[in-house]
N, C-alpha and C positions, 0 to 999 in steps of 0.2 A: 835067501834073497843072495844073488851076486852082487859084487862090487858094480858090474855094467848098469846093473837092474835099479838100483838105490842113485847111479850118476844120470840116469834118466830121469828119475821121477822127480817133480817139482818139488822145491822144495816151499813147506807153506809159511805163509808171510809171517810176521813177528805181531805181536799186541802193537807196536808203537808203528811199525807200518800200515796195519790197517786203517789205526789212526790217524793216521798223515790221509792214508785217501780218503777217508770220512771229512777230513776238514776241506779237502781239496774238491769233493763234491759238495759240499756245505757250502761253500763261497760259491760256487756255481748257481746253487739254487738261491741262496739269499742275496746274489747279484740279479737273478731273474725274478725273484719276490719285490726287489727295488725298484726296478724298471717299472716293470708291468704291471704290480702291482695284485697278480696273482694269490690264489688263498694259497697256504703254506700244503693242504691236502692236495690241490691239487698239482702243483708243483713236484711236492713228494712222488706221487703216484707217476708222475710223467717221467720222474728220475729214474724210476722202477723199471720204466718200461722202455727208455731211451737208451740207459747207460747199465753196459756191464758190471754193476754192484759187488761181483762175488771179491773181490779185492780191499774189499773196505766193511768194516765194524757195522753193520747198517743200523743198531742200536744208537751206537754213535753219534753217526749222520743224523739219525731222527732227532736226537736230545740237543746237538747243535742248531737243527735248522728251527724249529720249535721252538728253544729256550731263546734262540738270537730274536726272532721275529714276534716274541711273544714281551720281551723285555727290551726291546730296542731303544725306548725313550729314555730309560735307568741308565741302560748300557752307553749310550750316546753322553749323557750326564756324567758317567766316569770321565771319560778322555778328554769331553770337549776343553776342559780348563786347560790342557795342554797342547791346545791348536795351535797353528801362528794363523790361522785363516776360520771364517765362519763354517761349520759344521756341512752348509750349503754347499759350499765350495769345494770339500772334496771330493777327488776322483770317486765313481761307485764302488771300484776294486779297493781303494784304500779303506770305504767306509766299511766295507762289508769283512774286508780282512780284518779292521778295527774291534769291530763286533763280535768277530768270534774270537779275538784274543781277548778282549775284556770279558767276555762272559768269561774263558776258560780262569782268567784272571781271580775273578768275583766270583763267580758260582760253583764252580770245579778245584774245588782246592785239592783233588786227588790228582790231578795235573802238576807237576813242580813249576814254579813262576818260570823257569828257564827253557822248559818247552814250550811254554805257551808262546814266548816271546819269540823263540824260535823257527815254532810251526807260522809263528803270524809273518815274520820274517821269510821263510821258504815262500810264501805263500802269493805273497807280495813280489818276490822275486819272476816266481811262477808265471804270474796273474797281470802283475802292476806294470806300469809307467818304467820305465827304466832306471830311477831313483828313488820309486817309493818305498824300497824296501828300508834302505836311513830311516827316512822320515814315520814308518812305521816302527822300527826300533827305537827310536828315540820315544816315541809316545806310550807304546807298550811298556819300556823299560819306567819310562817317568811314573805310570800307573802302578806297576808292581812295588815301585816303592813305598808308597800309599798302601796299597792294597796288601800285600805282603811284608809287611814291615818284619814280622814275627818270625817268618818263613829266614828270610835274606839276614836277618840278626844272627840268628839260628847257625844258616849255613857259612857267614865271616866266623862266628865264633869257633865250626868247627875245625876250623883250620889252623 
């Protein structure tokens, strides 16, 4: 293969890029689930038809959507204590973003806490109101201090 052929061949997305795309699709799917109360199965099927999901980790997308939807009440309870307003007053994008971030912090210990927070901030920047990323960052950071205490302490001690 010549250097020109190598240059033309599109680079395969990294695992982190695939997961970021999964989170983006999951946010949109969960927003739809929150707004119109369709079944998660219907939403997943619709996403498979309506979106080119070749750039995402479909398994992770599925884990996020089904995990967040099935545990939404428990996830809400995890971060609700850090809110400055009632849960019902959260913007739907903020709510979906916080649920995804909380799911990763509490249920997916394979995802480093800094990644879970940063990805939540990026989702809020991409889809939320102009300042919502700061709000999401503050809530997820406080939750991480509680949910990932050992991981944070180990990271500090390693410096």
